[in-house]
MARBA-3410 file (N, C-alpha, C, O; in Angstrom, 1 decimal):
160
-32.3,-17.3,-5.7,-31.4,-16.2,-5.4,-30.9,-16.3,-4.0,-31.6,-16.8,-3.1 ~ -29.7,-15.8,-3.8,-29.0,-15.9,-2.5,-28.3,-14.6,-2.3,-27.7,-14.0,-3.2 ~ -28.4,-14.1,-1.1,-27.7,-12.8,-0.7,-26.6,-13.2,0.3,-26.8,-13.9,1.2 ~ -25.4,-12.7,0.0,-24.3,-12.9,0.9,-23.9,-11.6,1.5,-24.1,-10.5,0.9 ~ -23.5,-11.6,2.7,-23.0,-10.4,3.4,-21.5,-10.5,3.6,-21.0,-11.5,4.1
-20.8,-9.5,3.2,-19.3,-9.5,3.3,-19.0,-8.4,4.3,-19.4,-7.2,4.1 ~ -18.2,-8.7,5.3,-17.8,-7.7,6.2,-16.3,-7.5,6.3,-15.5,-8.5,6.1 ~ -15.8,-6.3,6.5,-14.4,-6.1,6.7,-14.2,-5.4,8.0,-15.1,-4.6,8.4 ~ -13.1,-5.6,8.6,-12.8,-4.9,9.9,-11.4,-4.3,9.8,-10.5,-4.9,9.2 ~ -11.3,-3.2,10.4,-10.0,-2.4,10.4,-9.7,-1.9,11.8,-10.5,-1.7,12.6
-8.4,-1.8,12.0,-7.9,-1.1,13.3,-7.6,0.3,12.9,-6.9,0.6,11.9 ~ -8.0,1.3,13.7,-7.8,2.7,13.5,-6.9,3.2,14.6,-7.3,3.2,15.8 ~ -5.8,3.8,14.2,-4.9,4.4,15.2,-5.0,5.9,15.0,-5.2,6.4,13.9 ~ -5.0,6.6,16.1,-5.2,8.1,16.1,-4.1,8.8,15.3,-4.4,9.8,14.7 ~ -2.9,8.3,15.4,-1.8,8.9,14.6,-0.6,7.9,14.6,-0.7,6.8,15.2
0.4,8.2,13.9,1.5,7.3,13.7,2.2,6.9,15.0,2.8,5.8,15.1 ~ 2.1,7.7,16.1,2.8,7.4,17.3,2.2,6.2,18.1,2.8,5.6,18.9 ~ 0.9,5.8,17.7,0.3,4.7,18.3,0.6,3.4,17.7,0.3,2.3,18.3 ~ 1.3,3.4,16.6,1.7,2.2,15.9,2.8,1.4,16.6,3.5,2.0,17.3 ~ 2.8,0.1,16.4,4.0,-0.7,16.9,5.3,-0.1,16.4,5.3,0.5,15.3
6.4,-0.2,17.1,7.6,0.5,16.7,8.1,0.1,15.3,8.5,0.9,14.6 ~ 8.0,-1.2,15.0,8.5,-1.6,13.7,7.6,-1.1,12.6,8.1,-0.9,11.4 ~ 6.4,-0.8,12.9,5.5,-0.2,11.9,5.7,1.3,11.8,5.6,1.9,10.7 ~ 6.1,2.0,12.9,6.4,3.4,12.8,7.6,3.5,11.9,7.7,4.4,11.0 ~ 8.6,2.7,12.1,9.8,2.7,11.2,9.5,2.5,9.7,10.0,3.2,8.9
8.6,1.6,9.5,8.2,1.3,8.1,7.4,2.5,7.5,7.6,2.8,6.4 ~ 6.5,3.1,8.3,5.8,4.2,7.9,6.7,5.4,7.6,6.5,6.2,6.7 ~ 7.7,5.6,8.4,8.7,6.7,8.2,9.4,6.5,6.9,9.6,7.5,6.2 ~ 9.7,5.3,6.5,10.3,5.0,5.2,9.3,5.3,4.1,9.7,5.8,3.0 ~ 8.0,5.0,4.3,7.0,5.4,3.3,6.9,6.9,3.2,6.7,7.4,2.0
7.0,7.6,4.3,6.9,9.1,4.3,8.1,9.6,3.5,7.9,10.5,2.7 ~ 9.3,9.1,3.7,10.5,9.5,2.9,10.3,9.3,1.5,10.6,10.1,0.6 ~ 9.7,8.1,1.1,9.5,7.8,-0.3,8.5,8.8,-0.9,8.6,9.2,-2.0 ~ 7.4,9.1,-0.1,6.4,10.0,-0.6,7.0,11.4,-1.0,6.6,12.0,-2.0 ~ 7.9,11.8,-0.1,8.5,13.1,-0.4,9.4,13.1,-1.6,9.8,14.2,-2.1
9.7,11.9,-2.1,10.5,11.8,-3.4,9.7,11.5,-4.6,10.2,11.2,-5.7 ~ 8.4,11.5,-4.4,7.5,11.1,-5.5,7.7,12.1,-6.7,8.0,13.3,-6.4 ~ 7.5,11.7,-7.9,7.5,12.5,-9.0,6.0,12.7,-9.5,5.5,11.8,-10.2 ~ 5.4,13.8,-9.0,4.0,14.0,-9.3,3.7,15.4,-9.7,3.0,16.2,-9.1 ~ 4.4,15.9,-10.8,4.2,17.3,-11.3,2.8,17.6,-11.8,2.4,18.8,-11.9
2.0,16.6,-12.2,0.7,16.8,-12.9,-0.4,16.8,-11.8,-1.2,17.7,-11.8 ~ -0.5,15.7,-11.1,-1.5,15.6,-10.1,-1.2,16.4,-8.8,-2.1,16.8,-8.0 ~ 0.1,16.5,-8.5,0.5,17.1,-7.2,0.0,16.3,-6.1,-0.2,16.8,-5.0 ~ -0.2,15.0,-6.3,-0.6,14.0,-5.3,0.5,13.0,-5.1,0.7,12.2,-6.0 ~ 1.2,13.1,-4.0,2.3,12.3,-3.8,2.0,11.0,-2.9,1.2,11.1,-1.9
2.5,9.9,-3.3,2.3,8.7,-2.6,3.6,8.0,-2.3,4.5,7.9,-3.2 ~ 3.7,7.4,-1.1,4.9,6.6,-0.7,4.5,5.3,-0.2,3.5,5.2,0.5 ~ 5.3,4.3,-0.5,5.0,2.9,0.0,6.3,2.3,0.5,7.4,2.6,0.0 ~ 6.2,1.5,1.6,7.3,0.7,2.1,6.8,-0.7,2.4,5.8,-0.8,3.0 ~ 7.6,-1.7,2.0,7.2,-3.1,2.2,8.3,-3.8,3.0,9.4,-3.7,2.7
7.8,-4.4,4.1,8.7,-5.2,4.9,8.7,-6.6,4.4,7.6,-7.2,4.4 ~ 9.8,-7.2,4.0,9.9,-8.6,3.5,10.3,-9.5,4.6,10.9,-9.1,5.7 ~ 10.0,-10.8,4.4,10.4,-11.8,5.5,11.9,-12.0,5.6,12.3,-12.6,6.6 ~ 12.7,-11.5,4.7,14.1,-11.5,4.9,14.7,-10.3,5.6,15.9,-10.2,5.7 ~ 13.8,-9.4,6.1,14.2,-8.3,6.9,14.5,-7.0,6.0,14.6,-5.9,6.5
14.5,-7.2,4.7,14.7,-6.0,3.8,13.4,-5.2,3.8,12.3,-5.7,3.9 ~ 13.6,-3.9,3.6,12.5,-3.0,3.3,12.7,-2.4,2.0,13.7,-1.8,1.6 ~ 11.6,-2.5,1.1,11.7,-1.9,-0.2,10.7,-0.8,-0.3,9.6,-0.9,0.2 ~ 11.1,0.3,-0.9,10.2,1.5,-1.0,9.9,1.8,-2.4,10.5,1.3,-3.3 ~ 8.8,2.6,-2.5,8.4,3.1,-3.9,7.6,4.4,-3.7,7.0,4.6,-2.7
7.6,5.2,-4.8,6.8,6.4,-4.8,6.2,6.5,-6.2,6.6,5.8,-7.1 ~ 5.1,7.2,-6.2,4.4,7.3,-7.5,5.3,8.1,-8.5,6.0,9.0,-8.1 ~ 5.2,7.7,-9.7,6.0,8.2,-10.8,5.1,8.6,-12.0,4.7,7.7,-12.7 ~ 4.8,9.9,-12.1,3.9,10.3,-13.2,4.6,10.5,-14.5,5.8,10.6,-14.6 ~ 3.8,10.6,-15.5,4.3,10.8,-16.9,3.3,11.7,-17.6,2.1,11.6,-17.4
3.8,12.5,-18.5,2.9,13.4,-19.3,1.9,12.6,-20.1,0.7,13.0,-20.3 ~ 2.2,11.4,-20.5,1.3,10.4,-21.1,0.7,9.6,-19.9,1.3,8.6,-19.5 ~ -0.4,10.2,-19.3,-0.9,9.7,-18.0,-0.9,8.2,-17.8,-0.4,7.8,-16.7 ~ -1.3,7.4,-18.7,-1.4,5.9,-18.4,0.0,5.3,-18.2,0.1,4.2,-17.7 ~ 1.1,6.1,-18.6,2.4,5.5,-18.5,3.0,5.6,-17.1,4.1,5.1,-16.8
2.4,6.4,-16.2,2.9,6.5,-14.8,2.7,5.2,-14.0,2.1,4.3,-14.5 ~ 3.2,5.2,-12.8,3.1,4.1,-11.9,2.8,4.5,-10.5,3.5,5.4,-10.0 ~ 1.9,3.8,-9.8,1.6,4.1,-8.4,2.8,3.6,-7.5,3.5,2.8,-7.9 ~ 2.8,4.2,-6.3,3.9,3.9,-5.4,3.9,2.4,-5.0,4.9,1.8,-4.9 ~ 2.7,1.9,-4.7,2.5,0.5,-4.3,3.1,-0.5,-5.3,3.8,-1.4,-5.0
2.7,-0.3,-6.6,3.2,-1.2,-7.6,4.6,-1.0,-7.9,5.3,-1.9,-8.2 ~ 5.2,0.3,-7.8,6.6,0.5,-8.0,7.4,-0.4,-6.9,8.3,-1.0,-7.3 ~ 6.9,-0.3,-5.7,7.6,-1.1,-4.6,7.4,-2.6,-4.8,8.4,-3.3,-4.7 ~ 6.2,-3.0,-5.1,6.0,-4.4,-5.3,6.8,-5.0,-6.4,7.4,-6.1,-6.2 ~ 6.8,-4.4,-7.5,7.5,-5.0,-8.7,9.0,-5.0,-8.5,9.7,-5.9,-8.9
9.5,-3.9,-7.8,10.9,-3.9,-7.5,11.2,-5.0,-6.5,12.2,-5.7,-6.6 ~ 10.4,-5.2,-5.4,10.7,-6.2,-4.4,10.6,-7.6,-5.1,11.5,-8.5,-4.8 ~ 9.7,-7.8,-6.0,9.6,-9.1,-6.6,10.7,-9.4,-7.5,11.2,-10.5,-7.7 ~ 11.2,-8.4,-8.2,12.4,-8.5,-9.1,13.7,-8.8,-8.3,14.5,-9.6,-8.7 ~ 13.9,-8.1,-7.2,15.1,-8.2,-6.5,15.1,-9.3,-5.5,16.2,-10.0,-5.3
14.0,-9.6,-4.9,13.9,-10.7,-3.9,12.7,-11.6,-4.3,11.7,-11.6,-3.6 ~ 12.8,-12.4,-5.4,11.7,-13.2,-5.9,11.1,-14.2,-5.0,10.0,-14.6,-5.1 ~ 11.9,-14.7,-4.0,11.4,-15.7,-3.1,10.9,-15.1,-1.7,10.5,-15.9,-0.9 ~ 11.0,-13.8,-1.5,10.7,-13.2,-0.3,9.2,-13.0,-0.2,8.5,-12.8,-1.2 ~ 8.6,-13.2,1.0,7.2,-12.9,1.3,7.1,-11.5,1.8,8.0,-11.0,2.5
5.9,-10.9,1.5,5.6,-9.5,1.9,4.9,-9.7,3.3,3.9,-10.4,3.4 ~ 5.4,-9.1,4.3,4.8,-9.2,5.6,3.9,-8.0,5.9,2.8,-8.2,6.3 ~ 4.4,-6.8,5.7,3.7,-5.6,6.0,3.9,-4.5,4.9,5.0,-4.5,4.3 ~ 2.9,-3.7,4.7,3.1,-2.6,3.7,2.5,-1.3,4.4,1.4,-1.3,5.0 ~ 3.3,-0.3,4.3,2.9,1.0,4.8,2.7,2.0,3.7,3.6,2.1,2.8
1.6,2.8,3.7,1.3,3.7,2.6,1.0,5.0,3.2,0.3,5.1,4.2 ~ 1.4,6.1,2.5,1.1,7.4,2.9,0.9,8.3,1.6,1.6,8.1,0.7 ~ -0.1,9.1,1.6,-0.5,9.8,0.4,-1.0,11.2,0.8,-1.6,11.4,1.8 ~ -0.8,12.2,-0.1,-1.3,13.5,0.1,-1.1,14.5,-1.0,-0.2,14.2,-1.8 ~ -1.8,15.5,-1.0,-1.7,16.6,-2.0,-0.7,17.6,-1.6,-0.5,17.9,-0.4
0.0,18.1,-2.6,0.9,19.2,-2.3,0.2,20.5,-2.1,0.7,21.4,-1.4 ~ -1.0,20.6,-2.7,-1.8,21.8,-2.6,-2.7,22.0,-1.4,-3.0,23.2,-1.1 ~ -3.0,21.0,-0.7,-3.9,21.1,0.5,-3.6,20.0,1.5,-3.0,19.0,1.2 ~ -4.0,20.3,2.7,-3.7,19.3,3.8,-4.5,18.0,3.6,-5.7,18.1,3.3 ~ -3.8,16.9,3.8,-4.5,15.6,3.6,-4.3,14.9,4.9,-3.2,14.3,5.1
-5.3,14.8,5.7,-5.2,14.1,7.0,-6.1,12.9,7.1,-6.3,12.4,8.2 ~ -6.8,12.5,6.0,-7.6,11.3,6.0,-6.8,10.2,5.5,-6.1,10.4,4.5 ~ -7.0,9.0,6.1,-6.3,7.8,5.5,-6.7,7.5,4.1,-7.9,7.6,3.7 ~ -5.7,7.3,3.2,-6.0,7.0,1.8,-5.5,5.6,1.5,-4.4,5.3,1.5 ~ -6.5,4.8,1.1,-6.2,3.4,0.8,-5.6,3.2,-0.6,-5.6,4.1,-1.4
-5.1,2.0,-0.9,-4.6,1.8,-2.3,-5.7,1.9,-3.3,-6.9,1.5,-3.0 ~ -5.4,2.3,-4.5,-6.4,2.3,-5.6,-6.7,0.9,-6.0,-6.1,0.0,-5.5 ~ -7.7,0.8,-6.9,-8.2,-0.5,-7.3,-7.1,-1.3,-8.0,-7.0,-2.5,-7.8 ~ -6.3,-0.7,-8.9,-5.3,-1.4,-9.6,-4.2,-1.9,-8.6,-3.7,-3.1,-8.8 ~ -3.9,-1.1,-7.7,-2.9,-1.6,-6.7,-3.4,-2.7,-5.8,-2.7,-3.6,-5.4
-4.7,-2.6,-5.4,-5.3,-3.7,-4.7,-5.2,-5.0,-5.4,-4.9,-6.0,-4.8 ~ -5.5,-5.0,-6.7,-5.4,-6.2,-7.5,-4.0,-6.7,-7.5,-3.8,-7.9,-7.4 ~ -3.0,-5.9,-7.7,-1.6,-6.3,-7.7,-1.2,-6.9,-6.3,-0.6,-7.9,-6.2 ~ -1.6,-6.2,-5.3,-1.3,-6.7,-3.9,-1.9,-8.0,-3.7,-1.3,-9.0,-3.1 ~ -3.2,-8.2,-4.2,-3.9,-9.4,-4.1,-3.1,-10.6,-4.7,-3.0,-11.7,-4.2
-2.6,-10.3,-5.9,-1.8,-11.3,-6.6,-0.7,-11.9,-5.7,-0.5,-13.1,-5.7 ~ 0.0,-11.0,-5.1,1.2,-11.5,-4.2,0.7,-12.1,-2.9,1.3,-13.0,-2.4 ~ -0.4,-11.6,-2.4,-0.9,-12.3,-1.2,-1.4,-13.7,-1.5,-1.2,-14.6,-0.7 ~ -2.0,-13.9,-2.6,-2.5,-15.2,-3.0,-1.2,-16.1,-3.3,-1.2,-17.2,-2.9 ~ -0.3,-15.5,-4.0,0.9,-16.3,-4.4,1.7,-16.8,-3.2,2.1,-17.9,-3.2
1.8,-16.0,-2.2,2.6,-16.4,-1.0,1.7,-17.1,0.0,2.2,-17.7,1.0 ~ 0.4,-17.2,-0.2,-0.5,-17.9,0.7,-0.5,-17.5,2.1,-0.6,-18.3,3.0 ~ -0.3,-16.2,2.3,-0.3,-15.6,3.6,-0.7,-14.1,3.5,-0.4,-13.5,2.5 ~ -1.3,-13.6,4.6,-1.8,-12.2,4.5,-0.7,-11.2,4.5,0.4,-11.4,5.1 ~ -1.0,-10.1,3.9,-0.1,-8.9,4.0,-0.8,-7.8,4.8,-1.8,-7.4,4.4
-0.2,-7.4,5.9,-0.8,-6.3,6.7,-0.6,-5.0,6.0,0.5,-4.8,5.4 ~ -1.6,-4.2,5.9,-1.5,-3.0,5.2,-1.9,-1.8,6.1,-3.0,-1.8,6.7 ~ -1.0,-0.9,6.2,-1.3,0.3,7.0,-1.3,1.5,6.1,-0.4,1.7,5.3 ~ -2.3,2.4,6.2,-2.4,3.5,5.3,-2.9,4.8,6.0,-3.7,4.7,7.0 ~ -2.3,5.9,5.5,-2.6,7.2,6.2,-2.5,8.3,5.1,-2.1,8.0,4.0
-3.0,9.5,5.5,-2.8,10.7,4.6,-1.3,11.2,4.9,-0.4,10.4,5.1 ~ -1.2,12.5,5.0,0.1,13.1,5.3,0.2,13.1,6.9,1.3,12.9,7.4 ~ -0.9,13.4,7.5,-1.0,13.4,9.0,-2.3,12.7,9.4,-3.1,12.3,8.6 ~ -2.4,12.5,10.7,-3.7,12.0,11.2,-3.8,10.5,11.4,-2.8,9.9,11.6 ~ -5.0,10.0,11.3,-5.3,8.6,11.6,-4.5,7.7,10.6,-4.3,8.0,9.5
-4.3,6.5,11.2,-3.7,5.4,10.4,-4.7,4.2,10.4,-5.1,3.9,11.5 ~ -5.0,3.6,9.3,-5.8,2.5,9.3,-5.0,1.2,9.0,-4.1,1.3,8.1 ~ -5.3,0.2,9.7,-4.6,-1.1,9.5,-5.7,-2.1,9.0,-6.7,-2.3,9.6 ~ -5.3,-2.8,7.9,-6.1,-3.9,7.4,-5.2,-5.1,7.6,-4.0,-5.1,7.2 ~ -5.8,-6.2,8.1,-5.0,-7.4,8.4,-4.6,-8.1,7.1,-3.7,-9.0,7.2
-5.2,-7.8,6.0,-4.9,-8.5,4.8,-5.5,-7.7,3.6,-6.3,-6.8,3.8 ~ -5.0,-8.0,2.4,-5.5,-7.3,1.2,-6.9,-7.9,1.0,-7.8,-7.2,0.5 ~ -7.1,-9.2,1.3,-8.4,-9.8,1.1,-9.5,-9.1,1.9,-10.7,-9.1,1.5 ~ -9.1,-8.5,3.0,-10.1,-7.6,3.7,-10.5,-6.4,3.0,-11.6,-5.9,3.1 ~ -9.6,-5.8,2.2,-9.9,-4.6,1.3,-10.5,-5.0,0.0,-11.2,-4.2,-0.6
-10.3,-6.2,-0.5,-10.8,-6.6,-1.8,-11.3,-8.1,-1.7,-10.6,-9.0,-2.1 ~ -12.4,-8.2,-1.0,-12.9,-9.6,-0.7,-13.3,-10.5,-1.9,-13.2,-11.7,-1.8 ~ -13.6,-9.9,-3.0,-14.0,-10.7,-4.2,-13.0,-10.5,-5.3,-13.3,-10.0,-6.4 ~ -11.7,-10.8,-5.0,-10.6,-10.6,-5.9,-10.7,-11.5,-7.1,-11.1,-12.6,-7.1 ~ -10.2,-11.0,-8.3,-10.0,-11.8,-9.5,-8.6,-12.4,-9.3,-7.6,-11.8,-9.0
-8.6,-13.8,-9.5,-7.3,-14.4,-9.4,-7.1,-15.5,-10.4,-8.0,-15.7,-11.3 ~ -6.0,-16.2,-10.4,-5.7,-17.2,-11.4,-6.7,-18.3,-11.5,-6.7,-19.0,-12.5 ~ -7.5,-18.6,-10.5,-8.5,-19.7,-10.6,-9.5,-19.4,-11.6,-10.2,-20.3,-12.1 ~ -9.7,-18.1,-12.0,-10.7,-17.8,-13.1,-10.1,-18.0,-14.5,-10.9,-18.0,-15.4 ~ -8.8,-18.2,-14.6,-8.2,-18.3,-16.0,-8.3,-19.7,-16.5,-7.9,-19.9,-17.6
END
């Protein structure tokens, strides 16, 4: 038997004003996307913005459906649109913001497991890390230097 230790490290900013200027702009776009989320059932709105290597920024927001599994998270909405519109572009940075309509959300909220798996697919495909910044509606922002940092034992094509 062998035990392995896996460590992750993150940078924590006290609020959005501490972020680099280009990340503030990206997070602002994620905030705008969050405000346009369609979340009548959960009342939990999520916005995502992705900076591509061609300079384009693609946004997404969660889109719910009365048949719950038919909805789509903000991250995957943005990723799939970016991949469809700019198939050769690399993802450089991703900004995420999430929160409840019913109560204050000031803790950073990371991507869900399904979104981590999808982000991992693109990080592996492009063979370079994607910086991920995530926050609630207000408060601290957490930066992960890569998705591999958030999901160190990812399932990928090598297993197929």
